[in-house]
C-alpha positions in Angstrom: 43.9 23.0 -83.7 44.6 20.4 -81.1 42.4 17.6 -79.7 43.1 16.5 -76.1 42.2 12.8 -75.7 41.4 11.6 -72.1 41.1 7.8 -71.7 39.1 7.0 -68.5 39.3 3.7 -66.7 36.2 1.8 -65.7 34.6 2.4 -62.3 34.9 -1.4 -61.8 38.7 -1.1 -61.4 38.7 2.1 -59.5 39.6 1.9 -55.8 37.6 5.0 -55.0 35.3 6.3 -57.8 34.3 9.4 -55.9 38.0 10.3 -55.5 38.7 9.5 -59.2 35.8 11.7 -60.2 37.3 14.6 -58.3 40.6 14.1 -60.0 38.9 13.8 -63.4 36.9 17.0 -62.9 40.1 18.9 -62.0 41.7 17.5 -65.1 39.0 18.6 -67.5 38.8 22.0 -65.9 42.6 22.3 -66.4 42.4 21.2 -70.0 39.5 23.7 -70.7 41.5 26.5 -69.1 43.5 27.0 -72.3 44.5 30.5 -73.3 43.4 29.8 -76.9 39.9 28.5 -77.7 41.2 26.5 -80.6 40.9 23.0 -79.1 38.5 20.1 -78.5 38.4 17.4 -75.8 37.5 13.8 -76.4 36.8 11.8 -73.2 36.8 8.0 -73.9 35.1 6.1 -71.2 33.0 3.1 -70.2 30.9 5.4 -68.1 31.1 9.1 -67.3 32.7 10.1 -64.0 30.6 11.9 -61.5 31.0 15.5 -62.5 28.7 18.5 -63.1 31.3 20.4 -65.1 30.3 21.0 -68.7 32.0 22.7 -71.7 31.2 23.0 -75.4 34.7 21.9 -76.0 34.1 18.5 -74.4 32.6 15.4 -76.1 32.2 12.0 -74.5 32.8 8.8 -76.5 31.4 5.8 -74.7 32.9 2.4 -75.3 32.0 -1.1 -74.1 35.4 -2.6 -73.8 35.5 -5.1 -70.9 37.4 -3.7 -68.0 40.9 -5.3 -67.5 41.2 -8.0 -64.9 42.4 -7.0 -61.4 46.2 -7.2 -61.2 49.0 -6.6 -58.7 51.0 -4.0 -60.5 54.8 -4.1 -60.3 55.8 -0.4 -60.3 59.3 -1.4 -61.5 58.0 -3.3 -64.5 57.5 -1.9 -68.0 54.4 -0.4 -69.6 52.8 -3.7 -70.7 49.8 -4.7 -68.6 46.0 -5.3 -69.1 45.3 -1.8 -67.7 47.8 -0.2 -70.2 46.2 -2.3 -73.0 42.8 -0.9 -72.0 44.2 2.6 -72.1 45.7 2.0 -75.5 42.4 0.8 -77.0 40.7 3.9 -75.7 43.3 6.2 -77.1 42.9 4.5 -80.5 39.1 4.9 -80.3 39.6 8.6 -79.4 42.0 9.2 -82.3 39.5 7.7 -84.7 36.7 9.9 -83.2 38.9 13.0 -83.3 39.2 12.8 -87.1 35.9 14.7 -87.4 37.6 17.8 -85.9 40.3 17.8 -88.5 43.0 18.5 -85.9 46.6 19.4 -86.7 47.8 17.7 -83.4 46.6 15.6 -80.5 47.7 15.1 -76.9 46.8 12.2 -74.6 46.0 13.4 -71.1 45.8 11.1 -68.2 42.6 11.7 -66.3 44.3 12.6 -63.0 46.8 15.1 -64.4 46.7 18.8 -65.2 48.2 20.6 -68.2 49.8 23.9 -69.0 47.2 26.5 -70.1 49.4 27.6 -73.1 49.5 24.3 -75.0 46.7 25.0 -77.4 48.1 28.5 -78.2 51.6 27.0 -78.8 50.2 24.4 -81.2 48.2 27.1 -83.0 51.4 29.1 -83.5 53.3 26.0 -84.9 50.8 24.0 -87.0 53.4 22.4 -89.2 55.6 20.8 -86.5 55.7 17.0 -86.1 55.3 17.4 -82.4 56.9 17.9 -79.0 57.6 16.0 -75.8 57.6 17.5 -72.3 61.1 17.3 -71.1 60.1 19.5 -68.2 57.1 19.0 -65.9 56.0 18.9 -62.3 55.4 16.0 -60.0 52.8 16.7 -57.3 52.1 14.7 -54.2 48.4 15.4 -53.5 47.8 17.6 -50.5 51.3 18.9 -50.2 52.4 22.6 -50.2 55.4 21.9 -52.4 55.9 20.5 -55.9 58.9 19.0 -57.8 60.1 20.1 -61.1 61.7 17.5 -63.4 63.6 19.4 -65.9 65.4 16.6 -67.8 63.2 13.6 -68.6 59.6 14.2 -67.5 58.1 12.3 -70.4 59.8 9.1 -69.2 57.7 9.4 -66.0 54.3 10.9 -67.0 51.9 9.8 -69.7 50.6 13.4 -70.1 53.7 14.5 -72.0 53.4 14.1 -75.8 51.9 16.5 -78.3 52.1 15.0 -81.8 50.8 15.6 -85.3 47.5 13.9 -85.7 48.6 11.6 -88.6 51.6 10.4 -86.6 49.7 9.7 -83.3 49.1 6.0 -83.9 52.9 5.4 -84.0 52.9 6.0 -80.2 50.5 3.0 -79.6 52.9 0.1 -79.6 51.2 -3.0 -81.1 48.0 -1.8 -79.7 49.2 -2.9 -76.2 50.4 0.4 -74.6 50.9 4.1 -75.3 54.6 4.8 -75.4 55.1 8.3 -74.0 58.8 7.7 -73.4 59.8 7.9 -77.0 61.2 11.1 -78.7 61.8 9.4 -82.0 58.8 7.8 -83.8 59.0 4.5 -85.6 59.1 6.3 -88.9 62.2 8.3 -87.9 60.4 11.5 -87.1 61.9 13.3 -84.1 59.8 15.1 -81.5 61.2 18.4 -80.1 61.2 19.5 -76.4 58.4 21.8 -75.4 59.9 25.2 -74.4 57.9 25.1 -71.1 56.7 22.7 -68.4 54.0 20.6 -70.1 51.9 19.2 -67.3 51.6 18.2 -63.6 51.9 14.5 -62.8 49.7 13.7 -59.8 51.0 11.0 -57.5 49.8 9.3 -54.3 46.3 10.3 -55.1 44.6 6.9 -54.4 43.9 6.4 -58.1 47.2 6.5 -59.9 48.0 2.7 -59.9 51.6 3.2 -60.9 52.4 5.8 -58.2 50.4 4.8 -55.2 52.1 5.2 -51.8 53.0 1.5 -51.9 54.5 1.8 -55.4 56.5 4.9 -54.4 58.0 3.0 -51.5 58.8 0.0 -53.7 60.6 2.3 -56.2 62.5 4.0 -53.4 63.6 0.6 -52.1 64.7 -0.4 -55.6 66.5 2.9 -56.0 68.3 2.5 -52.7 69.6 -0.8 -53.7 71.2 0.7 -56.9 73.6 2.8 -54.8 74.8 6.4 -54.5 75.5 7.2 -58.1 71.9 6.3 -59.0 70.6 8.6 -56.3 72.9 11.5 -57.4 71.5 11.1 -60.9 68.0 11.1 -59.7 68.4 14.2 -57.4 70.0 16.1 -60.3 66.7 15.8 -62.3 64.5 17.4 -59.7 64.1 20.8 -58.0 61.6 21.5 -55.2 59.4 24.6 -55.2 56.6 25.9 -53.0 53.3 25.4 -54.7 52.5 29.1 -55.6 49.3 30.5 -56.8 51.0 31.2 -60.1 51.8 27.5 -60.6 48.2 26.5 -59.5 46.7 29.0 -62.0 49.0 28.0 -64.9 47.9 24.3 -64.6 44.5 24.6 -62.9 45.9 22.7 -60.0 43.5 23.4 -57.2 43.5 21.5 -53.9 41.0 18.7 -53.7 38.7 17.9 -50.8 40.0 14.9 -49.0 
């Protein structure tokens, strides 16, 4: 079986806790929409987001980690930051808690993303595998009627992109400072395989994704522009644009949020 671990930031560093709670509720509904019942969800949080959704699959693990200090995030910088360290600590706490379920695999899910409904079933069918990374996945700008498919390196972009054998999961938390979702070869030499389907939906410009706010997206665009035509051609080749169909919404539980 698989355990989904969802690290949740403190309300003290949320720009809009009501909005974050909406995103979180959609996330847990998406996770619980698996086609196989063979899964558990561990939510690691300072406090529970405002949601009335309940499921026997979900357990909350409350922690008293002090919230990270406020920071101006450079979207072009690497993963290391106080917020990433807070997330890493919560992931490690979730992994320790998940031990009681005796899972074969785990997957970290960012609290504003949605996941493919077939992940638990796929893991159930391949219990001996070391794990997979989502080479393919969708990028969704909240409120839009279209969605982007990244078919080449989605895991470089989105934290909700790695399914790994439980006993190997701590190898993704680098020095306890950040969760490295960009790796496909673990520190012990084990190689992850690509998932044969789009793994998740990465929600951006949703007011709560601190790496992909509107300001951050503009900064990245400016930086990309300065790198020249070849860089842009490479970027464009990785994405395809689709209308956001009911089929995609149902597969990922990606319903439209109230603004």
